[in-house]
C-alpha positions in Angstrom: -2.0 -9.5 21.2 -5.4 -9.0 22.8 -8.1 -7.2 20.9 -11.2 -5.7 22.5 -14.2 -4.4 20.6 -16.2 -2.6 23.3 -15.7 -1.1 26.7 -17.7 -4.0 28.1 -14.9 -6.4 27.0 -12.1 -4.4 28.6 -10.8 -6.3 31.6 -10.0 -4.8 35.0 -6.3 -5.5 34.4 -6.1 -3.6 31.1 -3.8 -1.2 32.9 -1.5 0.2 33.9 -1.1 1.2 30.3 1.0 3.3 28.0 -1.6 4.4 25.6 -1.9 6.0 22.2 -5.0 7.1 20.5 -6.0 7.5 16.8 -7.3 6.0 13.6 -3.9 4.8 12.4 -5.2 4.1 8.9 -2.5 2.3 7.0 -0.1 2.2 10.0 2.3 4.4 8.1 5.8 5.6 9.1 4.3 8.5 11.1 2.1 6.1 13.1 5.1 3.7 13.5 7.2 6.5 15.1 4.5 6.8 17.8 4.0 3.1 18.2 7.7 2.3 18.5 8.1 5.0 21.2 4.9 3.6 22.9 6.4 0.1 23.1 9.8 1.3 24.3 8.2 3.3 27.1 5.8 0.5 28.1 8.7 -2.0 28.4 10.9 0.5 30.3 8.1 1.2 32.9 6.6 -2.3 33.0 3.2 -1.1 31.6 1.1 -2.5 28.8 1.6 -1.1 25.3 -2.0 -0.2 24.3 -3.8 1.4 21.5 -7.3 3.0 21.4 -8.7 3.2 17.9 -12.2 3.6 16.4 -14.6 1.8 14.1 -16.2 3.3 12.1 -13.9 6.2 11.4 -15.2 9.2 13.4 -15.8 11.3 10.3 -18.3 8.7 9.1 -20.4 9.6 12.2 -20.0 13.3 12.5 -19.5 14.3 8.8 -20.1 11.3 6.5 -19.9 13.5 3.4 -16.2 14.0 4.2 -15.4 10.5 5.3 -12.2 9.1 3.7 -11.9 5.8 2.0 -9.9 3.6 4.3 -6.6 1.9 3.5 -6.9 -0.8 6.2 -9.6 -2.6 8.2 -9.4 -2.5 12.0 -8.2 -6.1 11.9 -5.4 -5.4 9.5 -4.3 -2.3 11.6 -4.2 -4.5 14.7 -2.1 -7.1 12.9 0.4 -4.5 11.8 0.5 -3.0 15.3 1.1 -6.4 16.8 4.2 -6.7 14.6 5.6 -3.6 16.3 5.1 -5.0 19.8 1.7 -3.5 20.8 0.1 -5.8 23.4 -3.5 -4.8 23.3 -5.9 -2.8 21.1 -9.4 -1.5 22.0 -11.4 -1.0 18.7 -14.0 1.3 20.2 -17.3 1.7 18.3 -17.5 5.4 17.5 -21.0 6.8 18.2 -22.7 10.2 18.4 -22.7 9.8 22.2 -18.9 9.4 22.2 -18.6 12.4 19.9 -20.4 14.5 22.4 -17.9 14.0 25.2 -16.0 17.1 26.2 -12.2 16.7 26.1 -12.1 16.3 29.9 -14.9 13.8 29.9 -13.2 11.8 27.2 -9.9 11.7 29.1 -11.4 11.1 32.6 -14.0 8.5 31.7 -12.1 6.6 29.0 -8.3 7.0 29.4 -8.1 7.3 33.2 -11.0 5.4 34.7 -11.4 2.6 32.1 -8.0 2.2 30.4 -5.9 3.1 33.4 -3.4 5.2 31.3 -0.2 6.1 33.1 1.2 7.7 29.9 -0.6 9.0 26.8 1.4 9.4 23.5 0.0 11.2 20.5 1.1 13.0 17.3 1.5 16.7 17.3 -1.7 17.3 15.3 -3.8 15.3 17.7 -7.4 16.6 18.5 -10.1 15.0 20.6 -13.4 15.6 22.3 -16.5 17.4 21.2 -16.0 19.4 18.0 -12.3 18.5 18.3 -11.9 21.0 21.0 -9.0 19.2 22.7 -5.4 19.4 21.4 -2.0 18.4 22.7 -1.8 21.3 25.2 -5.2 20.4 26.6 -4.1 16.8 26.9 -1.0 17.7 28.7 -2.9 20.0 31.1 -5.4 17.1 31.8 -2.5 14.8 32.3 -1.0 16.9 35.1 -4.5 17.3 36.6 -5.5 13.6 36.4 -2.1 12.0 37.0 -0.7 10.6 33.8 2.3 11.6 31.6 2.0 12.9 28.1 4.3 12.8 25.2 3.9 14.5 21.8 5.6 12.7 18.9 6.6 14.9 16.0 5.2 14.3 12.5 7.2 12.6 9.8 8.1 14.4 6.6 9.4 12.9 3.4 11.0 15.2 0.9 9.4 18.2 2.6 5.8 16.8 2.6 3.9 15.6 5.6 3.4 11.8 5.6 -0.4 11.2 6.1 -3.0 8.6 5.3 -4.6 10.9 2.7 -1.2 11.4 0.9 -0.7 7.7 0.7 -4.3 7.1 -0.4 -3.7 9.6 -3.3 -0.5 7.8 -4.3 -2.2 4.4 -4.4 -5.1 5.7 -6.5 -2.5 7.2 -8.9 -0.7 3.8 -9.2 2.3 5.0 -7.3 2.5 1.9 -5.1 6.3 2.0 -4.7 6.0 5.5 -3.1 3.1 4.3 -1.0 5.2 1.3 0.3 8.0 3.6 1.3 5.6 5.9 3.2 3.8 3.0 4.8 7.1 1.1 5.4 5.2 -2.0 4.1 3.6 -2.8 0.8 0.0 -1.8 0.3 -2.2 -4.9 0.1 -5.7 -6.0 -0.9 -7.3 -9.0 0.8 -10.2 -11.1 -0.1 -11.5 -14.3 -1.6 -10.3 -16.1 -4.7 -13.3 -16.3 -7.1 -14.0 -18.0 -10.4 -13.1 -15.9 -13.4 -14.3 -16.1 -17.0 -11.9 -19.0 -17.8 -10.4 -17.2 -20.7 -7.0 -16.6 -19.2 -6.4 -20.3 -18.4 -7.4 -21.3 -21.9 -5.9 -18.5 -24.0 -3.2 -16.7 -22.0 -2.0 -17.7 -18.5 -4.0 -19.0 -15.5 -4.7 -16.4 -12.8 -6.2 -16.0 -9.4 -9.1 -13.6 -9.4 -9.5 -11.6 -6.3 -12.8 -10.3 -4.9 -12.0 -7.7 -2.2 -14.0 -5.3 0.0 -11.1 -2.9 0.0 -12.0 0.8 -0.5 -8.8 2.0 -2.1 -7.8 0.2 -5.3 -4.6 1.0 -7.2 -5.0 2.7 -10.6 -5.6 0.4 -13.6 -2.5 -1.2 -14.8 0.0 -4.1 -14.4 2.0 -4.4 -11.1 4.7 -6.6 -9.7 3.1 -8.1 -6.5 3.6 -10.5 -3.7 0.7 -12.9 -3.0 0.1 -14.6 0.4 -2.3 -17.4 1.2 -4.2 -16.2 4.3 -5.1 -19.7 5.4 -1.7 -21.4 5.0 1.9 -20.3 5.2 2.4 -19.9 1.5 3.7 -16.9 -0.5 4.5 -16.3 -4.1 6.1 -13.7 -6.3 3.4 -12.6 -8.8 2.2 -10.2 -11.4 -1.2 -8.6 -11.0 -3.5 -6.8 -13.5 -6.1 -4.2 -12.2 -8.5 -3.3 -14.9 -11.4 -4.2 -17.2 -9.8 -6.9 -19.5 -10.1 -4.8 -22.7 -8.6 -7.5 -25.0 -11.6 -9.7 -24.2 -14.3 -7.1 -24.7 -15.4 -4.1 -22.6 -16.5 -4.9 -19.0 -18.1 -2.8 -16.4 -16.7 -4.9 -13.6 -13.2 -4.1 -12.4 -11.1 -7.3 -12.0 -7.9 -8.0 -10.1 -6.1 -10.9 -11.7 -2.9 -12.3 -10.3 -0.4 -14.7 -12.1 1.9 -16.6 -9.7 5.5 -16.6 -10.8 6.4 -19.5 -8.5 4.9 -23.0 -8.9 1.6 -23.7 -7.2 2.4 -27.1 -5.8 -0.8 -27.7 -3.9 -4.4 -26.7 -4.1 -5.1 -23.1 -5.1 -5.6 -20.7 -2.1 -9.1 -19.7 -1.1 -8.2 -16.3 0.5 -5.2 -14.2 -0.4 -3.5 -10.9 0.2 -2.0 -9.2 -2.9 0.7 -6.7 -1.9 1.6 -4.1 -4.6 5.4 -3.5 -5.0 5.9 -1.7 -8.3 3.9 -0.5 -11.3 5.0 -2.0 -14.6 2.7 -0.5 -17.3 -0.7 0.6 -18.2 -3.5 -1.8 -19.0 -4.2 -1.8 -22.7 -6.1 -3.6 -25.4 -4.2 -6.1 -27.6 -5.2 -7.3 -31.0 -5.7 -10.9 -29.9 -5.0 -13.2 -26.9 -1.8 -14.4 -28.4 -0.4 -10.8 -28.4 -1.5 -10.4 -24.8 0.2 -13.7 -23.8 3.4 -12.5 -25.5 3.3 -9.3 -23.4 2.6 -11.2 -20.2 5.7 -13.3 -20.9 7.7 -10.1 -21.3 6.2 -8.9 -18.0 7.4 -12.1 -16.4 10.9 -11.5 -17.5 10.8 -8.0 -16.1 9.4 -9.4 -12.9 12.2 -12.0 -12.7 14.9 -9.3 -12.9 13.0 -7.2 -10.3 12.6 -10.0 -7.8 16.3 -11.0 -8.1 17.3 -7.4 -7.3 15.0 -6.9 -4.3 15.3 -10.4 -2.8 17.2 -9.0 0.2 14.7 -6.2 0.6 11.7 -8.5 0.7 13.3 -10.4 3.6 13.6 -7.3 5.8 11.4 -4.3 6.7 11.6 -1.2 4.7 14.1 1.3 6.0 12.6 4.3 7.7 12.1 7.4 5.5 
């Protein structure tokens, strides 16, 4: 996959492209429906499967007080899109100047002249241009005028509710990570550096990896079954993670994300990890002493062992569509 971070980086041979446009935060199942159709059309016509996305999120520029916390970085979004067959992504810096473009200016200057779009695929709630004046009808009209095809991909509903990044965000913040994984069609993960902890766990309970992450959306306090990946080497482990304030060892103002690996760590500890949240086990709570906490962790380990044996086949394959 090729990633471009400004119009200046876009090469003359970016097109002809089959293009989709949006924020794609989380790359959830609704986004995936669009992206899969995009890739299929591009392969059928011999075009390049391309995505135009934005950084920062447009709302942070035009209405920062309403800007959502994001599920994924542009880099993680691009990685997930690559797994679906997308060939190139333009992560366009969103500016006030860009926000001022009329719908026709946006389409003519960006999609047609710079990105050489032969087809543009969007969701049915797509809006664009100054004050979001453009919609799917406006896009289709401009397509006929400027010489590109348009396709509108219907939204995805799950149990009668529209699948959206905001819905998934709320599920994660409530600790409903299994629901979030189903709507995303991949587990929600936190990435960052492994940092030194207080040393209490290794001495009195079990050794853990302590994650420092810039992520904006953190699951609700509690204990989770997780999958941990080394971002620098091809290593992965089944794991248990605690999100909370370590009440057994005294109150703390700093939220910690501590992960205990269920599989042996046969080499040096990782420096950078992604912790993917699969299932919530229990609330975080205060124990009378470290020994009682360790006993509970060992019970959690037994629960985890049963869980991972049941879902072993699921972990080897993508989640089924909702």
